[in-house]
N, C-alpha and C positions, 0 to 999 in steps of 0.2 A: 122327765127325768132322768134322760141326755144328759139337762144343766146341777145336774144333782153331780149326776158322776164324773160331768167335767170339775166343776167345784172340788169337787171329792179329792180327783185327780192334782190339780190344784193345786191344793193343802199340801200332798205329798209331795209334788213335784218341790215346793220352796220349801217346807222343814228338810229336807232331804239335803238342799243343799244349804241351807241357814248349819247345819247337820255336820255338811262335806267345809265349808267358811270357816267353824269351830272350833276344827279337829286339826287343823291347823298352827294352828294358834299354842303356843306354852309358855311356860311362864318362868319355869327351872327344867335345869337339866344335873340328874348326878354323876357322876365321871362315880363307876368303880367297874372289878376284875384283878383284874393281878397289881390291885396296888395297898399298902400297905394303911392305908384309913381312905373310903369312903367321903369324895368330896362331894356337895351338891350346893350350884348356886341356882338363883332365884332370880328379876329382872333385876331386885331392890342391890340385891348382891352385887352384878354387870353396872349398874350405872353409877356403883360405889367408883367406881375405877377412870380414868380417864380418857374421853373418847378422839380418836385422832380423824384431823378428818381424810375422805376417799376420792371425793369427789363423785363422777358418774360416771355408773362399768355397763354395760351395754350388756346386754345378757342374750347369749348365745346357747345353740342347742347340739350336739353330737355335733354336727356335719359343721359348725361354724355359725353358721345363717343365724340370723338376728334377729332374740322373741321380745327383745322392748329390753328397754335405761333407765337400770336404775340412777337413783340421781338424791344429790346433796347428800352422800352417805358420810354416816360419822362409827366410827366401831372401833371397840375394844379386843390388843391384841390376845388371842388363846394362849399363846403362850404364859402371857403372863398372866393368866385367871389360872394356867396351872403355875406358877410359885413355886407350889404347895403341894403339889405330886410328889409319895413318895413313891416307885417303884415298890414291889418286891424284887426287887435284885443287888447284892450287894456291889458286883460292881460291877465299876460305870461303861466299862469294855463290853458288854455285854446290853443292857443297856438297847442296843443297836439291833437287837434280836425281839427291838418291843415294835407295836401298832395300837394304834388309835379306831378304834370303830365311829366314827358319831352318824350317830339312827335318830331321822326325824318319829315322829308319833303316824307318820303313812307308815312307817317299814322302811325307809325310801336311807338306803344305810353309805359310807364315803367314808374311805381308807385312807392315812395318812401315816406315812411312819412316824418315831420316834427319832429319828433322824431330822425326816423334813422342817419338823416343827420345831426342834429346839439345836439343831441344827446345819439350817440351805436359810435361805434367802426367803421361802414359803414359808415359814414364820411367821416371818416379820411382813405378811401379805398375809394374814388367815387371820379372820379378825371374827369377834361375832357384830352383830349391825345394830348399832345401838342406835342412829334414829334417820329416817328418807322419807326422803320428800318432803324434811319437816318434818317430819311425824316422830314422836322418840317411841324409844319400847315396848309401848308399854300400850300402841297406840298404832302404832302396824298390822296389821293383817299375815303376817310370814313371820309371826314374833313367835321362839327366839332363831333369828336366821344366822346360818352360819355361811361367809362366802371370799375366794377367795380371788383378787380385783384382778391378777399377775395370772392365771391357767388362761393358755390359748382359746379352747370352748368353757367359761366361764360359769353353762348351765349342768354342767357334767356331776362338779361339787359345791353345788347352791344348793345348801340347803334349809330347806324351809321348816319352821315346830320342830329345833333338835331336843328330845326328851332325854336323852343317852349319850356319854361319852365310855365303850367298851374296851379299855386293854390289854393287850390278848400281847402275846407273843410267842413268833415263828419257830413251831417243831423240827 
């Protein structure tokens, strides 16, 4: 009888771990909110853009402690993907009021201002990772992965399983 319970417990634990791994992986994300037209990007859409070599990046926690190294990274700049995004605002002076909330499938959220992405050096380092450890985006466990390798604490804005980007405005 104990062996039967132990077997059921094992199946339950394995099922949870497998489901947990799959829940981080996404194959597309949507850009919505205060945009004139919703945008949707599949892995195939992302792969159409040229990837840039990033190299190796140490992933650190909120205290700056190393938690691992992402190796052989390549990526596509977010601002290149969002080139056709049109805000629901006619005056470019007011674009500074907008921010983008990147939301992972597990509801982890990270915020970037419009200016960070399109008007600062951060935008030149904000990537959707297309290759990690020699694996392409389709084979990466944490696909769709977003990373800003120049952050001091890289884990803070390390977004695994991006599912959407919400465009909002400061009130």
